[in-house]
ROFI-141721 format. One record per residue (C-alpha): residue in one letter; x, y, z. Coordinates in steps of 0.05 Angstrom, whole numbers, plus 5000, padded with zeros to 4 digits. Layout:
! ROFI-141721
aXYZ ...
! end
This chain:
! ROFI-141721
m508128921415 q515128771438 k516828471370 s514429111336 v519029521381 l524929051368 d523629081293 f523529851296 i530029861336 e533329401285 k530529771225 y533330441248 s539730171280 l537730401350 r541029851391 t544330101454 d546229841522 a541229711578 q543830291620 t542230791565 r535430481555 y534030541630 i536131271631 d531631401571 l525831061608 v526831491670 s527232111626 e520631931592 v517231811659 g519632491680 e516632811617 l510032461634 g510432751704 k511633441676 e505333381633 f501333181694 l503933781733 l502034241676 c495133951662 t493333961737 n496234651749 y501234331797 g496133891831 k490734421841 n486034101790 q484033401771 a488133071716 v484733031649 l487332601593 n490033021536 e494132891474 k500733061507 i499632571564 a497532021516 d503832171474 e508332131535 i505131481558 g506731201489 d513931431497 c514331091565 i511630441537 f516530451479 s522330591526 l520330031574 m519629541517 a526229761487 l529529631555 c526328931556 c529128811487 e536129001508 l535728551570 e532227991533 v526328021581 d519727781555 f515228381569 e508727981570 m511627441616 a514427981663 l507528301666 q504027641679 n508927491735 a507728171766 l500228081763 a500727401796 k505227691850 y500428261864 e494427791866 k497927351916 r499627951960 f492528221956 n489527541973 s494227452033 k494128162062 g488928582025 s494129011991 v498728951931 g504429351965 s510828991983 d511329312053 e518729442041 
! end
């Protein structure tokens, strides 16, 4: 998947710095949050998957992978490392939280 994102970025000359990619990611996460607020009537109802939420999740994934591309971080390896870290925490203390 990361290669597809990098190919898209290269094809459309969308290279930029990591800071801009990070700001874009935060913006997309904010848009996802807005959709959750709207679909739950500001937390009064249970969230239900809809097309707008799915679309915003896709935007978040693209933005995160684009950030990985700019920083030369292997997305899959970063995910595997995170899962291993969370598993170790869960096995040692029954929670995946960092307690920080």
